[in-house]
N, C-alpha and C positions, 0 to 999 in steps of 0.2 A: 665363565671361568672365575671361581672365587679367589680373591686375593687374601692370603693368610700371612700375618706377621707373627713371628715366633719370639716371645720374650724368654731370654735364657738360651738363645740359639747356639751359643758356644759350648754349652754343657752337653753331657752325654744324652740326656733325654731330648734336648733341642735338636740334636743331630738325627736321632731316631725319628722324631716328628718330621723332619725334612725328608727323610727317606720314605716315610709312609705317604707324604704328600706327593712326592715325585712318582710314586707307583699308581697314583690315581689319575683320572683324566678330567676331573671336574674342578680342580683347584691347583694353585701354584703358590710357592713361597715368594712373597713380594718384598720381604725385608726381615730384619731381625734386630733385637735390642739386647745388648749384653755389656757388662762392664769391661770385658775384654774386646778390644777392637780387632778387626780382621779384614784382610784384603783378598783372601784366597777363597772366598765363598762365592756361590753362584748368584748371590743377592746382596744388596747393601746391608752392612751391619752398623748400627748406630749405638753410641755409648750414652746418648741422652735422648729422651723422648721428644724434646724440642727440635731435634735435628731431622726427624722423619719428613721426607719430602712428599710421599704419596700415602694418603690415608687408606688403610686396608679395609676389607670387608669384615674381617673378624681377627681377633688376637687369641693365640694360644700361649698360655704362660706355664712354663716349667722352669722357674728360676728360684727365687727365695722370698720368704715372707717380707724381707726388707725392701723388696721392689714393689710391694703392693700399692702404696700411696701414689707414686708417680704414674704407675700403670693405669690405675683407676681414674686419676685426674685427666690423663690423656684420653682415655676411652669415653668418659662422660663428655668432655669438651668437644669431641669429634663424633659422638653418637655411634661408637663402634662396639659391637657385642664382644664379650670376653669369655673365654674358657679358662677357668682357674684350676690347674692341675697340681699346684704346689701344696704341700702340707706344712703343718706346724704353726698355723695362724693363732694369734692370741684372741681372747674374747673381744677386745676392742677392735681388732682387725676384722673379725667376723661381722661386727656391727657396721664397720666401714663398707664391707662387701654388701650387706643388706641395704644400706642407704643408696649405694650406687645402683643396685638392682631396681630401684624405683624409677630410674631414668634410662637405663639400658638393659638389654638382656644379659644376664650373667649365668653361666653354667658352672656350678660348683659341686664337686664331688671329691670325697677323700680318696676315691679310687676310680680310675677311668676304665677299668676292666669290665666288660660286659658280664663275664663270668662271676666276678665278685659281687656285682649288684644283683645278679640272680641268686647268689648264695644268701644275700641279705633278705631277699624275698622268701626264700625257702626257710630261713631261720625264723622269720616271723610266723610263717605257717606252722612250723613245728612248735613254737612257743604257744601259739593259740591252741593247738591240739593237746599238747602235753600238760599245760597248765603249771600248777605249783608242785606237781608230783616229781618233777625232774629238776635237779640243780644244773645251772648253766655256767660253763667255763669256756673262755676264749683264749686260744694260744696263737700267737703270731711270731713268725721268724723272718728275719731280714739279714742282709749283708752287714759286714762289720763297719761300713762307712755311714750307715744311716744314723742320724743324730737325734731324732725324736723317738721317744718310747713312752707309752705304747704307740703303735702306729695309728695314724688317723683312720685307717680301715678298720682296725680292731674296735676303735671307739664308735665308728659308724655302725658296725654290727651290733655292738652292745646297745646303742641308742635305738636301733630298729627293734630289738627284742624288748627293751624297756618300754617303748611306745606300745607294743602289742600287749604287754602285761599290765598296762595301766599307768605307767610312769612312776612307779614307786620303788623300783629296784635300786640297789646300792652297788655302785661300781667299786670293786676292791682290787687294788693293784699290788699290794704287798702284805703278806701274812706273817712274815718271819718274826715280827716284834709283837704279835698278838697271840695270846694263849687263850682261845675260846672256841666254842663250837661254831661251826659255820651257820650264818644266818640264812634262812630260807629265801630271803629277798636279795641275796648277793648274786652279782655276776662277776666272777673272777676274770681278770684280764692279765695275761702273762706274756712277757717279751723274751725272745731269744735273738742274739746278735752274733753273727759269725760268718766267716768266709765270704762267698759270693752268692749267698742265697738271694734270689730275686724277690720272692714273696710267697710265704706259706701262711694260710689261715685255717684254723680249725674251730668249729663251734661244737662243743661237747654238751650233750644233754644226758646227765647221769641220774638214773632212777633206781628203784629197788630191783636188783638182780639183772639190770640191762642198761646198756649204754648206746646212745645213738650219736654218731659223729657226722657232721657235714663239713666238707673241706674243699679248699681251692688251692691249686698250685700254679704259679706263674713260671713258665719255662724261660721266658725272656721278657725284658721290659717293653718289647714291641707291642704287647697287648694293651699297655697303657697309652701308648702313642696312637694306636689304631682307634681306640675309644675316644681320645681327645679330638682327633681329626673328624670323626663322625659327629661329635658334639659341635664342632666348629661349623660344619656344613649345615647342621640342623639349625643353629642360631642364625646363620647368615641368610636363611630363607624367609626372612621377614617376621621373626618372632617378636612379640610385644615385650616391653620392659618387664622384668621380673626375675625370680630365681628359678633355675632349672637344674635338674640332676638326671642321673641315668634312668630313673623311672620314666622320664619323658621319651627316651629311646626304646626302652624295653616294652 
């Protein structure tokens, strides 16, 4: 029985992860870490990593970029694999994650949905087939409480396509102040924020007289929690130190 600790356990996603774990028979929530203390949970909730009494088999993080350093410090010190499902990291923090992955297994993806990662794979295949004859635009939509834009998932999709096309594409986030013809190397990325939209992503390939659209729609945030728990079980099964993502599961 794998012991999972949830970082950000008091948040919405932390509670969804708990629900997903409880529905499985191969793992259990052994504890949680959150700035908000709690005594009404089925497991101990700590406000400081130094307070943790029992070292878990793996950590799932759905908290905040601000929590990254103490989380990785604890994980490296106790040799605990980490699933990072938080978005909005800075470049310095991404480097911090990379350095930690040299010592422990780190699963890092901008989106924990299996469907989204399949979408990225399909988008790469489309980019390889269509080449430079089609313009690429990405549209992402999320709820009105999401603070980062564009979404990490949109960037992930753009980077996947860019890699397939040779790494020379230009990401364009805002065209309103620029009066010029679209560059063939552009990948446009557009954000919509409103209501309770869980997550919508479209990759548009627009060519001469035809348009191909690949899309993914999340009906609930549970899809992200399910993916994170699958990743946690995967890491806890003796993976070597290194960086892992959804391609390892796909």
